[in-house]
PDB file of N, CA, C and O in Angstrom:
ATOM      1  N   UNK A   1       0.884  -1.377   0.232  1.00  0.00           N
ATOM      2  CA  UNK A   1      -0.013  -0.015   0.177  1.00  0.00           C
ATOM      3  C   UNK A   1       0.778   1.191  -0.092  1.00  0.00           C
ATOM      4  O   UNK A   1       0.382   2.045  -0.886  1.00  0.00           O
ATOM      5  N   UNK A   2       1.875   1.282   0.542  1.00  0.00           N
ATOM      6  CA  UNK A   2       3.001   2.454   0.660  1.00  0.00           C
ATOM      7  C   UNK A   2       3.462   2.831  -0.871  1.00  0.00           C
ATOM      8  O   UNK A   2       3.478   3.923  -1.438  1.00  0.00           O
ATOM      9  N   UNK A   3       3.816   1.581  -1.309  1.00  0.00           N
ATOM     10  CA  UNK A   3       4.132   2.034  -2.867  1.00  0.00           C
ATOM     11  C   UNK A   3       3.073   2.304  -3.968  1.00  0.00           C
ATOM     12  O   UNK A   3       3.314   2.788  -5.074  1.00  0.00           O
ATOM     13  N   UNK A   4       2.075   1.984  -3.577  1.00  0.00           N
ATOM     14  CA  UNK A   4       0.751   2.550  -4.240  1.00  0.00           C
ATOM     15  C   UNK A   4       0.562   3.957  -4.048  1.00  0.00           C
ATOM     16  O   UNK A   4       0.250   4.739  -4.947  1.00  0.00           O
ATOM     17  N   UNK A   5       0.774   4.274  -2.772  1.00  0.00           N
ATOM     18  CA  UNK A   5       0.485   5.560  -2.566  1.00  0.00           C
ATOM     19  C   UNK A   5       1.698   6.367  -3.043  1.00  0.00           C
ATOM     20  O   UNK A   5       1.334   7.506  -3.336  1.00  0.00           O
ATOM     21  N   UNK A   6       2.929   6.191  -3.212  1.00  0.00           N
ATOM     22  CA  UNK A   6       4.039   6.661  -3.942  1.00  0.00           C
ATOM     23  C   UNK A   6       3.580   6.809  -5.111  1.00  0.00           C
ATOM     24  O   UNK A   6       3.576   7.997  -5.431  1.00  0.00           O
ATOM     25  N   UNK A   7       3.114   5.994  -6.044  1.00  0.00           N
ATOM     26  CA  UNK A   7       3.080   6.127  -7.520  1.00  0.00           C
ATOM     27  C   UNK A   7       1.625   6.792  -7.622  1.00  0.00           C
ATOM     28  O   UNK A   7       1.535   7.583  -8.560  1.00  0.00           O
ATOM     29  N   UNK A   8       0.528   6.642  -6.888  1.00  0.00           N
ATOM     30  CA  UNK A   8      -0.700   7.642  -6.983  1.00  0.00           C
ATOM     31  C   UNK A   8       0.036   9.090  -6.825  1.00  0.00           C
ATOM     32  O   UNK A   8      -0.269   9.937  -7.664  1.00  0.00           O
ATOM     33  N   UNK A   9       0.743   9.352  -6.071  1.00  0.00           N
ATOM     34  CA  UNK A   9       1.037  10.945  -5.793  1.00  0.00           C
ATOM     35  C   UNK A   9       1.804  11.277  -6.761  1.00  0.00           C
ATOM     36  O   UNK A   9       1.897  12.490  -6.948  1.00  0.00           O
ATOM     37  N   UNK A  10       2.487  10.483  -7.557  1.00  0.00           N
ATOM     38  CA  UNK A  10       3.190  10.896  -8.791  1.00  0.00           C
ATOM     39  C   UNK A  10       2.331  11.461  -9.791  1.00  0.00           C
ATOM     40  O   UNK A  10       2.595  12.528 -10.347  1.00  0.00           O
ATOM     41  N   UNK A  11       1.199  10.700 -10.062  1.00  0.00           N
ATOM     42  CA  UNK A  11       0.041  10.806 -10.837  1.00  0.00           C
ATOM     43  C   UNK A  11      -0.481  12.333 -10.494  1.00  0.00           C
ATOM     44  O   UNK A  11      -0.424  13.346 -11.192  1.00  0.00           O
ATOM     45  N   UNK A  12      -0.937  12.163  -9.352  1.00  0.00           N
ATOM     46  CA  UNK A  12      -1.375  13.388  -8.703  1.00  0.00           C
ATOM     47  C   UNK A  12      -0.959  14.578  -9.088  1.00  0.00           C
ATOM     48  O   UNK A  12      -1.640  15.488  -9.563  1.00  0.00           O
ATOM     49  N   UNK A  13       0.710  14.544  -8.775  1.00  0.00           N
ATOM     50  CA  UNK A  13       1.526  15.899  -9.213  1.00  0.00           C
ATOM     51  C   UNK A  13       1.528  16.118 -10.670  1.00  0.00           C
ATOM     52  O   UNK A  13       1.595  17.230 -11.195  1.00  0.00           O
ATOM     53  N   UNK A  14       1.459  15.088 -11.238  1.00  0.00           N
ATOM     54  CA  UNK A  14       1.647  15.201 -13.019  1.00  0.00           C
ATOM     55  C   UNK A  14       0.055  15.985 -13.348  1.00  0.00           C
ATOM     56  O   UNK A  14       0.078  16.730 -14.328  1.00  0.00           O
ATOM     57  N   UNK A  15      -1.124  15.885 -12.706  1.00  0.00           N
ATOM     58  CA  UNK A  15      -2.077  16.410 -12.908  1.00  0.00           C
ATOM     59  C   UNK A  15      -2.140  18.016 -12.787  1.00  0.00           C
ATOM     60  O   UNK A  15      -2.440  18.932 -13.551  1.00  0.00           O
ATOM     61  N   UNK A  16      -1.662  17.895 -11.310  1.00  0.00           N
ATOM     62  CA  UNK A  16      -2.247  19.364 -10.723  1.00  0.00           C
ATOM     63  C   UNK A  16      -0.687  20.285 -11.518  1.00  0.00           C
ATOM     64  O   UNK A  16      -0.760  21.229 -12.305  1.00  0.00           O
ATOM     65  N   UNK A  17       0.378  19.744 -11.084  1.00  0.00           N
ATOM     66  CA  UNK A  17       1.537  20.798 -11.246  1.00  0.00           C
ATOM     67  C   UNK A  17       2.131  20.826 -12.736  1.00  0.00           C
ATOM     68  O   UNK A  17       2.475  21.830 -13.361  1.00  0.00           O
ATOM     69  N   UNK A  18       2.178  19.265 -13.231  1.00  0.00           N
ATOM     70  CA  UNK A  18       2.746  19.012 -14.435  1.00  0.00           C
ATOM     71  C   UNK A  18       1.748  19.241 -15.701  1.00  0.00           C
ATOM     72  O   UNK A  18       2.024  18.781 -16.809  1.00  0.00           O
ATOM     73  N   UNK A  19       0.852  19.807 -15.507  1.00  0.00           N
ATOM     74  CA  UNK A  19      -0.166  20.045 -16.894  1.00  0.00           C
ATOM     75  C   UNK A  19      -0.834  18.811 -17.567  1.00  0.00           C
ATOM     76  O   UNK A  19      -1.156  18.930 -18.749  1.00  0.00           O
ATOM     77  N   UNK A  20      -1.034  17.825 -17.026  1.00  0.00           N
ATOM     78  CA  UNK A  20      -1.852  16.870 -17.757  1.00  0.00           C
ATOM     79  C   UNK A  20      -3.134  16.454 -17.425  1.00  0.00           C
ATOM     80  O   UNK A  20      -3.696  15.428 -17.810  1.00  0.00           O
ATOM     81  N   UNK A  21      -3.650  17.499 -16.530  1.00  0.00           N
ATOM     82  CA  UNK A  21      -5.023  17.212 -16.379  1.00  0.00           C
ATOM     83  C   UNK A  21      -6.007  17.209 -17.860  1.00  0.00           C
ATOM     84  O   UNK A  21      -6.965  16.511 -18.191  1.00  0.00           O
ATOM     85  N   UNK A  22      -5.223  18.413 -18.599  1.00  0.00           N
ATOM     86  CA  UNK A  22      -5.807  19.096 -19.767  1.00  0.00           C
ATOM     87  C   UNK A  22      -4.766  18.963 -20.562  1.00  0.00           C
ATOM     88  O   UNK A  22      -4.065  19.973 -20.499  1.00  0.00           O
ATOM     89  N   UNK A  23      -4.268  17.998 -21.434  1.00  0.00           N
ATOM     90  CA  UNK A  23      -3.367  18.160 -22.200  1.00  0.00           C
ATOM     91  C   UNK A  23      -3.631  19.050 -23.785  1.00  0.00           C
ATOM     92  O   UNK A  23      -4.617  18.905 -24.507  1.00  0.00           O
ATOM     93  N   UNK A  24      -2.751  19.739 -23.979  1.00  0.00           N
ATOM     94  CA  UNK A  24      -2.934  20.576 -25.450  1.00  0.00           C
ATOM     95  C   UNK A  24      -2.211  19.614 -26.638  1.00  0.00           C
ATOM     96  O   UNK A  24      -2.354  19.926 -27.820  1.00  0.00           O
ATOM     97  N   UNK A  25      -1.479  18.507 -26.276  1.00  0.00           N
ATOM     98  CA  UNK A  25      -0.793  18.069 -27.580  1.00  0.00           C
ATOM     99  C   UNK A  25      -1.882  17.027 -28.215  1.00  0.00           C
ATOM    100  O   UNK A  25      -2.887  16.680 -27.595  1.00  0.00           O
ATOM    101  N   UNK A  26      -1.600  16.635 -29.349  1.00  0.00           N
ATOM    102  CA  UNK A  26      -2.147  15.751 -30.132  1.00  0.00           C
ATOM    103  C   UNK A  26      -1.083  14.652 -30.476  1.00  0.00           C
ATOM    104  O   UNK A  26       0.059  14.914 -30.853  1.00  0.00           O
ATOM    105  N   UNK A  27      -1.580  13.418 -30.305  1.00  0.00           N
ATOM    106  CA  UNK A  27      -0.619  12.205 -30.789  1.00  0.00           C
ATOM    107  C   UNK A  27       0.109  11.394 -29.523  1.00  0.00           C
ATOM    108  O   UNK A  27       0.475  11.859 -28.444  1.00  0.00           O
ATOM    109  N   UNK A  28       0.185  10.187 -29.958  1.00  0.00           N
ATOM    110  CA  UNK A  28       0.733   9.447 -28.772  1.00  0.00           C
ATOM    111  C   UNK A  28       2.143   9.701 -28.414  1.00  0.00           C
ATOM    112  O   UNK A  28       2.470   9.493 -27.246  1.00  0.00           O
ATOM    113  N   UNK A  29       3.047  10.134 -29.282  1.00  0.00           N
ATOM    114  CA  UNK A  29       4.332  10.146 -29.077  1.00  0.00           C
ATOM    115  C   UNK A  29       4.645  11.649 -28.377  1.00  0.00           C
ATOM    116  O   UNK A  29       5.596  11.911 -27.640  1.00  0.00           O
ATOM    117  N   UNK A  30       3.687  12.466 -28.772  1.00  0.00           N
ATOM    118  CA  UNK A  30       3.729  13.856 -27.851  1.00  0.00           C
ATOM    119  C   UNK A  30       3.127  13.555 -26.639  1.00  0.00           C
ATOM    120  O   UNK A  30       3.703  14.079 -25.686  1.00  0.00           O
ATOM    121  N   UNK A  31       2.376  13.035 -26.423  1.00  0.00           N
ATOM    122  CA  UNK A  31       1.927  12.922 -25.198  1.00  0.00           C
ATOM    123  C   UNK A  31       2.778  12.003 -24.055  1.00  0.00           C
ATOM    124  O   UNK A  31       2.801  12.184 -22.838  1.00  0.00           O
ATOM    125  N   UNK A  32       3.447  10.994 -24.820  1.00  0.00           N
ATOM    126  CA  UNK A  32       4.242  10.284 -24.275  1.00  0.00           C
ATOM    127  C   UNK A  32       5.602  10.984 -23.573  1.00  0.00           C
ATOM    128  O   UNK A  32       6.128  10.745 -22.485  1.00  0.00           O
ATOM    129  N   UNK A  33       5.939  11.883 -24.563  1.00  0.00           N
ATOM    130  CA  UNK A  33       7.197  12.760 -24.261  1.00  0.00           C
ATOM    131  C   UNK A  33       6.883  13.495 -23.251  1.00  0.00           C
ATOM    132  O   UNK A  33       7.610  13.441 -22.259  1.00  0.00           O
ATOM    133  N   UNK A  34       5.691  14.384 -23.256  1.00  0.00           N
ATOM    134  CA  UNK A  34       5.161  15.166 -22.015  1.00  0.00           C
ATOM    135  C   UNK A  34       5.261  14.206 -20.993  1.00  0.00           C
ATOM    136  O   UNK A  34       6.010  14.526 -20.069  1.00  0.00           O
ATOM    137  N   UNK A  35       4.622  12.952 -20.902  1.00  0.00           N
ATOM    138  CA  UNK A  35       4.689  12.403 -19.655  1.00  0.00           C
ATOM    139  C   UNK A  35       5.976  12.169 -19.192  1.00  0.00           C
ATOM    140  O   UNK A  35       6.223  12.503 -18.033  1.00  0.00           O
ATOM    141  N   UNK A  36       7.032  11.551 -20.015  1.00  0.00           N
ATOM    142  CA  UNK A  36       8.419  11.384 -19.646  1.00  0.00           C
ATOM    143  C   UNK A  36       9.011  12.195 -19.134  1.00  0.00           C
ATOM    144  O   UNK A  36       9.746  12.014 -18.163  1.00  0.00           O
ATOM    145  N   UNK A  37       8.730  13.604 -19.883  1.00  0.00           N
ATOM    146  CA  UNK A  37       9.497  15.027 -19.209  1.00  0.00           C
ATOM    147  C   UNK A  37       8.877  15.224 -17.652  1.00  0.00           C
ATOM    148  O   UNK A  37       9.667  15.332 -16.715  1.00  0.00           O
ATOM    149  N   UNK A  38       7.567  15.261 -17.449  1.00  0.00           N
ATOM    150  CA  UNK A  38       6.899  15.222 -16.364  1.00  0.00           C
ATOM    151  C   UNK A  38       7.143  14.282 -15.333  1.00  0.00           C
ATOM    152  O   UNK A  38       7.317  14.751 -14.208  1.00  0.00           O
ATOM    153  N   UNK A  39       7.193  13.069 -15.476  1.00  0.00           N
ATOM    154  CA  UNK A  39       7.842  12.173 -14.450  1.00  0.00           C
ATOM    155  C   UNK A  39       9.302  12.528 -14.250  1.00  0.00           C
ATOM    156  O   UNK A  39       9.695  12.381 -13.092  1.00  0.00           O
ATOM    157  N   UNK A  40      10.058  12.900 -15.001  1.00  0.00           N
ATOM    158  CA  UNK A  40      11.386  13.197 -15.005  1.00  0.00           C
ATOM    159  C   UNK A  40      11.668  14.310 -14.066  1.00  0.00           C
ATOM    160  O   UNK A  40      12.607  14.266 -13.272  1.00  0.00           O
ATOM    161  N   UNK A  41      10.737  15.443 -14.175  1.00  0.00           N
ATOM    162  CA  UNK A  41      10.957  16.541 -13.230  1.00  0.00           C
ATOM    163  C   UNK A  41      10.336  16.205 -12.042  1.00  0.00           C
ATOM    164  O   UNK A  41      10.778  16.565 -10.951  1.00  0.00           O
ATOM    165  N   UNK A  42       9.140  15.404 -12.211  1.00  0.00           N
ATOM    166  CA  UNK A  42       8.616  14.701 -10.348  1.00  0.00           C
ATOM    167  C   UNK A  42      10.029  14.175  -9.649  1.00  0.00           C
ATOM    168  O   UNK A  42      10.415  14.678  -8.594  1.00  0.00           O
ATOM    169  N   UNK A  43      10.748  13.153 -10.302  1.00  0.00           N
ATOM    170  CA  UNK A  43      11.876  12.440  -9.757  1.00  0.00           C
ATOM    171  C   UNK A  43      12.887  13.381  -9.313  1.00  0.00           C
ATOM    172  O   UNK A  43      13.442  13.195  -8.230  1.00  0.00           O
ATOM    173  N   UNK A  44      13.189  14.403 -10.065  1.00  0.00           N
ATOM    174  CA  UNK A  44      14.330  15.279  -9.738  1.00  0.00           C
ATOM    175  C   UNK A  44      13.662  16.319  -8.594  1.00  0.00           C
ATOM    176  O   UNK A  44      14.445  16.619  -7.692  1.00  0.00           O
ATOM    177  N   UNK A  45      12.405  16.868  -8.520  1.00  0.00           N
ATOM    178  CA  UNK A  45      12.003  17.244  -7.217  1.00  0.00           C
ATOM    179  C   UNK A  45      12.057  16.187  -6.004  1.00  0.00           C
ATOM    180  O   UNK A  45      12.418  16.574  -4.892  1.00  0.00           O
ATOM    181  N   UNK A  46      11.714  14.921  -6.221  1.00  0.00           N
ATOM    182  CA  UNK A  46      11.465  14.141  -5.100  1.00  0.00           C
ATOM    183  C   UNK A  46      13.107  13.873  -4.363  1.00  0.00           C
ATOM    184  O   UNK A  46      13.350  13.855  -3.157  1.00  0.00           O
ATOM    185  N   UNK A  47      14.025  13.694  -5.425  1.00  0.00           N
ATOM    186  CA  UNK A  47      15.408  13.507  -5.258  1.00  0.00           C
ATOM    187  C   UNK A  47      15.919  14.502  -4.351  1.00  0.00           C
ATOM    188  O   UNK A  47      16.507  14.234  -3.304  1.00  0.00           O
ATOM    189  N   UNK A  48      15.672  15.680  -4.795  1.00  0.00           N
ATOM    190  CA  UNK A  48      16.031  16.796  -4.204  1.00  0.00           C
ATOM    191  C   UNK A  48      15.507  17.133  -2.738  1.00  0.00           C
ATOM    192  O   UNK A  48      16.240  17.735  -1.953  1.00  0.00           O
ATOM    193  N   UNK A  49      14.393  16.785  -2.437  1.00  0.00           N
ATOM    194  CA  UNK A  49      13.429  16.689  -1.173  1.00  0.00           C
ATOM    195  C   UNK A  49      14.082  15.702  -0.124  1.00  0.00           C
ATOM    196  O   UNK A  49      14.295  15.961   1.061  1.00  0.00           O
ATOM    197  N   UNK A  50      14.372  14.462  -0.821  1.00  0.00           N
ATOM    198  CA  UNK A  50      15.115  13.371  -0.020  1.00  0.00           C
ATOM    199  C   UNK A  50      16.396  14.082   0.446  1.00  0.00           C
ATOM    200  O   UNK A  50      16.513  14.445   1.617  1.00  0.00           O
ATOM    201  N   UNK A  51      17.417  14.293  -0.531  1.00  0.00           N
ATOM    202  CA  UNK A  51      18.756  14.848  -0.173  1.00  0.00           C
ATOM    203  C   UNK A  51      19.040  16.086   0.698  1.00  0.00           C
ATOM    204  O   UNK A  51      20.058  16.352   1.337  1.00  0.00           O
ATOM    205  N   UNK A  52      17.633  16.934   0.538  1.00  0.00           N
ATOM    206  CA  UNK A  52      17.617  18.215   1.416  1.00  0.00           C
ATOM    207  C   UNK A  52      18.391  19.440   0.568  1.00  0.00           C
ATOM    208  O   UNK A  52      19.028  20.272   1.214  1.00  0.00           O
ATOM    209  N   UNK A  53      18.329  19.520  -0.736  1.00  0.00           N
ATOM    210  CA  UNK A  53      18.700  20.801  -1.360  1.00  0.00           C
ATOM    211  C   UNK A  53      17.305  21.378  -2.060  1.00  0.00           C
ATOM    212  O   UNK A  53      17.233  22.345  -2.819  1.00  0.00           O
ATOM    213  N   UNK A  54      16.373  20.652  -1.668  1.00  0.00           N
ATOM    214  CA  UNK A  54      15.195  21.421  -2.277  1.00  0.00           C
ATOM    215  C   UNK A  54      14.102  21.539  -1.062  1.00  0.00           C
ATOM    216  O   UNK A  54      13.832  20.547  -0.385  1.00  0.00           O
ATOM    217  N   UNK A  55      13.575  22.635  -0.860  1.00  0.00           N
ATOM    218  CA  UNK A  55      12.917  22.688   0.086  1.00  0.00           C
ATOM    219  C   UNK A  55      11.237  22.828  -0.696  1.00  0.00           C
ATOM    220  O   UNK A  55      10.967  23.985  -1.019  1.00  0.00           O
ATOM    221  N   UNK A  56      10.603  22.217  -0.876  1.00  0.00           N
ATOM    222  CA  UNK A  56       9.209  22.078  -1.448  1.00  0.00           C
ATOM    223  C   UNK A  56       8.414  23.272  -1.112  1.00  0.00           C
ATOM    224  O   UNK A  56       7.412  23.456  -1.803  1.00  0.00           O
ATOM    225  N   UNK A  57       8.672  24.095  -0.199  1.00  0.00           N
ATOM    226  CA  UNK A  57       7.539  25.235   0.350  1.00  0.00           C
ATOM    227  C   UNK A  57       6.954  25.921  -0.689  1.00  0.00           C
ATOM    228  O   UNK A  57       5.738  26.107  -0.737  1.00  0.00           O
ATOM    229  N   UNK A  58       7.845  26.371  -1.651  1.00  0.00           N
ATOM    230  CA  UNK A  58       7.502  27.432  -2.970  1.00  0.00           C
ATOM    231  C   UNK A  58       6.708  26.521  -3.884  1.00  0.00           C
ATOM    232  O   UNK A  58       5.924  27.171  -4.576  1.00  0.00           O
ATOM    233  N   UNK A  59       6.670  25.209  -4.100  1.00  0.00           N
ATOM    234  CA  UNK A  59       6.139  24.745  -5.087  1.00  0.00           C
ATOM    235  C   UNK A  59       4.580  24.470  -4.858  1.00  0.00           C
ATOM    236  O   UNK A  59       3.896  23.998  -5.766  1.00  0.00           O
TER     237      UNK A  59
END
């Protein structure tokens, strides 16, 4: 359940912050590229929070 919560948090972040709630792109390749970019940014922010150099207060 903890792993599932972590996965759901990523998708929730992508919908609210990453702009995937209402996408403006057409096509599977463009949408998958936006998804890859969004998850990459989410992973960087998550790694930064874990290591301490990113304080997620202003996000």
